[in-house]
C-alpha positions in Angstrom: -39.2 18.4 -69.7 -38.9 15.8 -72.4 -39.9 12.2 -71.9 -36.2 11.1 -72.2 -35.3 13.2 -69.6 -38.1 12.1 -67.6 -36.9 8.6 -67.9 -33.4 9.3 -67.1 -34.5 11.1 -63.8 -36.5 7.9 -63.1 -33.9 5.6 -63.7 -31.3 7.7 -61.5 -33.8 7.9 -58.5 -34.3 4.2 -58.9 -30.5 3.7 -58.7 -30.2 6.1 -55.7 -33.0 4.3 -54.0 -31.6 0.9 -54.8 -27.9 1.9 -53.2 -30.0 3.3 -50.2 -32.0 0.4 -49.6 -28.7 -1.8 -49.9 -26.9 0.3 -47.5 -29.7 0.4 -44.9 -29.9 -3.4 -45.2 -26.4 -3.9 -44.5 -26.2 -1.6 -41.6 -29.1 -3.5 -40.2 -27.3 -6.7 -40.7 -24.3 -5.2 -38.7 -26.8 -4.2 -36.0 -27.9 -7.8 -35.4 -24.5 -9.2 -35.7 -23.7 -6.7 -32.8 -26.6 -7.8 -30.9 -25.1 -11.3 -30.9 -21.7 -10.9 -30.4 -21.3 -7.9 -27.9 -20.6 -8.7 -24.4 -23.2 -6.9 -22.3 -26.5 -5.0 -22.4 -25.2 -1.5 -23.0 -22.9 -2.6 -25.8 -25.8 -4.3 -27.4 -28.0 -1.7 -26.8 -25.6 0.5 -28.6 -25.6 -1.6 -31.6 -29.3 -1.9 -31.5 -29.8 1.6 -31.9 -27.3 3.4 -33.9 -26.8 1.4 -36.9 -30.3 0.1 -36.9 -31.9 3.3 -36.9 -29.6 4.9 -39.7 -30.3 1.5 -41.5 -34.2 1.8 -41.2 -33.9 5.5 -42.4 -31.9 4.6 -45.4 -34.3 1.8 -46.4 -37.1 4.4 -46.0 -35.4 6.9 -48.0 -34.7 4.1 -50.8 -38.5 3.5 -50.8 -39.7 6.8 -51.1 -37.0 7.4 -54.0 -38.8 4.1 -55.6 -42.3 4.7 -54.6 -42.5 8.7 -55.2 -46.3 8.9 -54.7 -47.2 11.5 -51.8 -49.2 8.9 -49.9 -46.4 6.4 -49.7 -43.9 9.1 -49.2 -45.8 10.6 -46.0 -46.2 7.0 -44.6 -42.5 6.4 -44.8 -41.8 9.9 -43.5 -44.1 8.7 -40.4 -42.2 5.4 -40.1 -38.8 7.5 -39.9 -40.2 9.9 -37.4 -41.6 7.2 -35.2 -38.0 5.3 -35.2 -36.3 8.6 -34.4 -38.6 9.3 -31.4 -39.1 6.0 -30.1 -35.5 4.5 -30.3 -33.7 6.9 -27.9 -36.4 6.8 -25.1 -36.4 2.7 -25.3 -32.6 2.7 -25.1 -32.7 4.9 -22.4 -35.2 2.8 -20.5 -33.4 -0.4 -21.3 -30.0 1.1 -20.1 -31.5 2.2 -16.8 -33.1 -1.1 -16.0 -29.8 -2.9 -17.0 -27.9 -0.6 -14.6 -30.5 -1.1 -11.8 -30.3 -5.2 -12.3 -27.4 -7.1 -13.2 -27.3 -6.5 -16.7 -24.1 -4.2 -16.8 -20.6 -5.4 -16.8 -19.1 -2.7 -14.4 -15.5 -3.8 -15.3 -16.1 -2.5 -18.7 -17.4 0.9 -17.7 -14.8 3.9 -17.7 -17.1 6.2 -15.7 -20.3 5.0 -14.2 -22.3 8.1 -13.6 -25.5 6.3 -12.2 -23.8 4.9 -9.4 -25.2 5.7 -6.2 -24.0 8.6 -4.3 -23.4 8.8 -0.7 -25.1 12.3 -0.2 -28.4 10.6 -0.5 -29.9 13.6 -2.8 -31.8 11.1 -5.0 -33.1 8.3 -3.0 -34.1 6.5 -6.0 -37.0 4.1 -6.4 -35.6 1.3 -4.0 -35.2 3.6 -0.9 -37.9 5.7 0.5 -38.0 9.2 0.4 -36.8 11.0 3.7 -40.4 12.1 4.8 -42.0 8.7 4.2 -41.9 5.9 6.7 -39.9 2.6 6.0 -42.1 -0.2 6.0 -39.3 -2.5 7.5 -38.8 0.0 10.4 -40.4 -2.2 13.4 -41.1 1.2 15.4 -43.6 2.7 12.7 -47.0 0.9 12.2 -48.0 -0.7 9.0 -50.3 1.3 7.0 -54.1 0.0 7.5 -56.4 -1.1 5.0 -55.9 -2.0 1.1 -53.8 -4.6 0.3 -51.4 -6.1 2.6 -48.7 -9.1 2.2 -50.1 -12.4 2.9 -53.7 -11.6 2.1 
């Protein structure tokens, strides 16, 4: 490879990297505007995960195209991989907690798949399992030992 073609390749990779970084920054800006302007937790969560993750990945790709050393590229690959693993898990936990609390505007939902069902198949964390005694039940004695209310 001639020195002129190496310089041309470096300039091209730098230009592509710059475009990727600018696009990633713009997507992250869109995500932050969505966090401030959307009405409820689920909409904000969607804005926080989708464009933010793609924006970060574009910035990581752009940084890798600019740096081009193996140590830097592998570090950026790890950053992107951790973001891809943690963002869906965090969004799931935030969505479930918002649904259990009052963070979801139910009038904006078309389908609510997490609504409690009457069959009792999944008692959830707020209700005792069928084989566990209810602490509020006056007929069942309170467990002895350990921590009790008021102590």
